[in-house]
Structures are given as structure tokens and as C-alpha cells.
C-alpha positions in Angstrom: 57.3 159.1 48.3 60.8 160.0 47.3 61.4 161.5 50.8 60.2 158.3 52.4 62.5 156.2 50.2 65.5 158.4 51.1 64.7 158.1 54.8 64.3 154.4 54.5 67.6 154.1 52.7 69.4 156.2 55.3 67.9 154.0 58.0 69.1 150.8 56.2 72.6 152.2 55.7 72.7 153.2 59.3 71.8 149.7 60.4 74.4 148.3 58.0 77.1 150.5 59.4 76.2 149.8 63.0 76.2 146.0 62.3 79.6 146.2 60.4 81.3 148.4 63.0 80.0 146.7 66.1 80.3 143.1 65.0 82.8 141.1 67.0 83.2 138.6 64.2 86.5 138.9 62.4 87.5 141.9 64.5 91.0 140.7 64.8 91.8 141.3 61.1 89.4 144.1 60.2 90.3 147.6 59.1 88.3 150.7 58.7 88.6 153.2 55.9 87.4 156.4 54.3 87.7 156.9 50.5 87.2 160.1 48.6 87.4 160.7 44.9 86.6 163.2 42.1 86.3 162.8 38.4 84.0 162.8 35.4 80.6 161.3 34.7 78.9 160.5 31.4 75.2 160.1 31.9 73.0 157.9 29.8 69.3 159.1 29.8 67.9 157.8 26.6 64.6 159.6 26.6 66.0 162.9 27.7 68.8 162.8 25.1 66.2 161.9 22.4 64.1 164.9 23.5 67.1 167.2 23.4 67.9 166.0 19.9 64.3 166.9 18.8 64.9 170.4 20.2 68.1 170.8 18.2 70.3 170.5 21.3 73.2 168.3 22.1 73.0 165.4 24.6 73.3 165.9 28.3 76.9 167.2 28.9 79.4 165.2 31.0 79.3 166.0 34.7 81.6 166.3 37.6 81.5 163.3 39.9 82.3 163.4 43.7 82.3 160.1 45.6 82.9 159.2 49.3 82.8 155.8 50.9 83.0 154.7 54.6 83.6 151.0 55.2 85.2 148.1 56.9 87.6 145.5 55.3 87.1 141.9 56.5 88.7 138.5 56.2 92.3 139.8 56.0 91.2 142.6 53.8 89.9 140.3 51.1 86.4 141.7 51.4 84.9 145.0 52.4 81.5 146.5 53.1 80.9 150.1 52.3 78.3 152.9 52.7 78.8 154.9 49.5 77.6 158.4 48.5 78.1 160.0 45.1 77.1 163.5 43.8 77.2 164.5 40.1 76.9 168.1 39.0 76.2 168.8 35.3 76.8 172.0 33.4 73.6 173.9 32.6 71.8 173.2 29.3 68.6 174.5 27.8 65.4 172.4 27.7 63.1 174.0 25.1 60.1 171.8 24.2 56.8 173.3 22.9 55.3 172.8 26.3 58.2 173.5 28.7 61.2 175.7 28.5 63.8 176.3 31.2 67.5 176.2 31.9 68.2 172.7 33.2 70.6 172.4 36.1 70.8 168.6 36.4 72.1 166.9 39.5 72.3 163.3 40.6 72.8 161.7 44.0 73.4 158.1 44.8 73.1 156.4 48.2 74.5 152.9 48.1 75.5 149.8 50.2 78.4 148.1 48.5 80.2 144.7 48.8 83.7 144.6 47.4 86.2 141.8 46.7 89.8 142.8 47.0 92.1 140.5 45.0 95.6 141.4 46.2 95.1 142.9 49.7 98.7 142.2 50.5 100.0 144.1 47.5 101.4 147.6 47.4 101.7 148.9 43.8 98.8 147.0 42.2 95.7 146.1 44.3 92.6 145.5 42.0 89.1 145.0 43.3 85.5 144.6 42.1 82.3 145.5 43.8 78.5 145.6 43.5 75.9 147.6 45.3 72.3 148.5 45.7 70.6 151.6 47.0 68.7 154.7 45.9 69.3 157.3 43.2 67.8 160.8 42.9 68.1 163.0 39.7 66.9 166.6 39.6 66.4 168.3 36.3 65.2 171.7 37.3 66.4 173.8 40.2 64.3 172.9 43.2 62.4 170.1 41.4 61.9 167.9 38.4 62.9 164.8 40.4 63.4 161.3 39.2 64.0 158.9 42.1 64.4 155.2 41.9 66.1 152.1 43.2 69.6 151.9 41.8 72.4 149.4 41.4 76.1 149.7 40.7 79.1 147.7 39.6 82.6 149.1 40.2 86.2 148.3 39.6 89.2 149.9 41.3 92.9 149.8 41.4 94.8 151.0 44.5 98.4 151.8 45.0 100.0 152.4 48.4 101.7 155.8 48.8 102.0 155.5 52.6 101.2 152.9 55.2 97.8 154.4 55.8 97.0 156.1 52.4 96.3 154.5 49.0 95.9 156.3 45.7 92.7 155.0 44.0 91.5 154.9 40.4 87.9 153.8 40.2 85.4 153.2 37.4 81.8 152.8 38.4 78.6 152.1 36.4 75.4 153.3 38.1 72.1 151.9 36.8 68.6 153.0 37.8 66.2 150.1 38.1 63.0 152.0 37.4 61.7 154.3 34.7 60.0 157.3 36.3 58.7 160.7 35.4 60.6 164.0 36.1 58.0 165.2 38.5 57.3 167.2 41.6 58.0 168.6 44.2 58.5 172.3 43.9 59.0 172.5 40.1 60.2 175.9 39.0 59.7 177.5 35.6 57.3 174.6 34.7 53.5 175.1 34.5 52.6 171.6 35.5 53.8 169.2 38.2 55.7 167.2 35.6 58.2 168.0 32.8 56.6 167.6 29.4 58.3 166.5 26.2 57.6 167.9 22.7 54.5 165.6 22.3 53.0 167.0 25.5 53.6 163.8 27.5 55.4 163.5 30.8 59.1 163.0 30.3 60.0 159.6 31.7 63.5 158.1 31.9 65.9 155.9 33.8 69.3 157.2 35.0 72.5 155.4 34.1 76.0 156.7 34.1 79.7 155.8 33.9 81.9 157.6 36.4 85.6 157.6 36.6 87.2 159.1 39.7 90.7 159.5 41.1 91.1 159.8 44.8 92.5 158.5 48.1 91.8 155.8 50.6 92.6 156.6 54.2 92.9 153.7 56.6 91.4 154.7 59.9 92.3 151.7 62.0 95.2 149.4 61.8 94.9 145.7 62.2 94.7 144.7 65.8 96.8 141.6 66.9 95.2 139.3 69.5 
């Protein structure tokens, strides 16, 4: 099911990009961009953190966040549509319930379509923007398995500052929110006897992924405005 969801999301994003890039509407004032950023992520998994507390461990440690967006700015750069991907890598921690024990190497991947409002597109030093998006998130708890996949939404705020005519310095704060509570389950679980991760009570560990990510990066404008 998770594989089908990922394939469907990739298909939807491909259609979105095709529509955005090929549309003749507003083509006279559109610009194309690639944005990359790196930073930190603080994950909020209520049930997993509660289970780790029962085990005498700390909460899930902060992670390293890597984000990339490909998009098109429209309406004199006041709006933009983006295909966004984010990967978060967490430091290893021990999961040691009575029923399951293994070194957790948690990873999270987000695949999103984002709409953004740019408030000062004509600015240079201070260009704030706000955005919202919807897509799919996949969290893996165990190497090779222990997957939690669900629909996911985001809200994001960013400040850009031009350092060259085609390059902006970007500081972005994004909140990712899973929309479904799911079990950490198959496929291909390693170091786990069952096809789901069990908590200290012997029940399947269920959770919803949420995180706050702060990234510093660059926006590269790939196509300048074309005059008619």
C-alpha cells in the first residue's frame, strides 16, 4: 500500500510540474527556480517518545534536514507552485521494549506539492513568504523496515535575500504534520520478530509524524523573465 501511495504521489507531482511548466498562462512574467537547503529537524512523535521514556531513554534526537524544491513563480512572482522533497536523518538511538530491542536508525521522507505567497517579490534584502502544501510522508524506524507512511501537510515561512541577480540566500522554517496515525510495520523488518514494532505492553506501536525543520540554503533562478 505504501508503495502504491508513493507511486501515486510521484504521478500527481509529475502532472503538476508538467501543467505548471507547459502552461501558456502568465508565461510572460513567470520564473523558474531550484531551491536547496540544509538544517535541523525536531521530530514530535508522541507515542514513540512516551515509549522511549518508559524504557529509560531520552526522546527522539534532533535530525539533519535536507530540502529541495523545484518550482515556478507566477503573477509577477507574487505566487509560486513547487514540488518539494525533504529527507531527515536522525542519529541512532536504542529501542529496548520487553518485546522488541534494536538500534533505531530513523529516517523521514516528505514528497509535497506546495503553493506559496511571496509578499515582497520586488525586494532585495528582505523578501518574506508563506506557503502550504499537501503530499505524502514516510518514516522508517528500523533499517530496511518499520515503516509509517501517511498523508502529510506542511506550512512554511521563508525569508529570502538577494546576493546575486539569479541567487537568493534563504532561511526557511517548515512544520510538517502527518494526517494519519499508523503502525510502524512491514515490509522487511530487521531485528524484529513480528511484522510490526511492539511497545512495552506488547501492542503495535502507532504514531503520527510531526516535525519542525529550520533550513538555510539558496534559491537559484533558472529562467529570467521574458518580455513580450
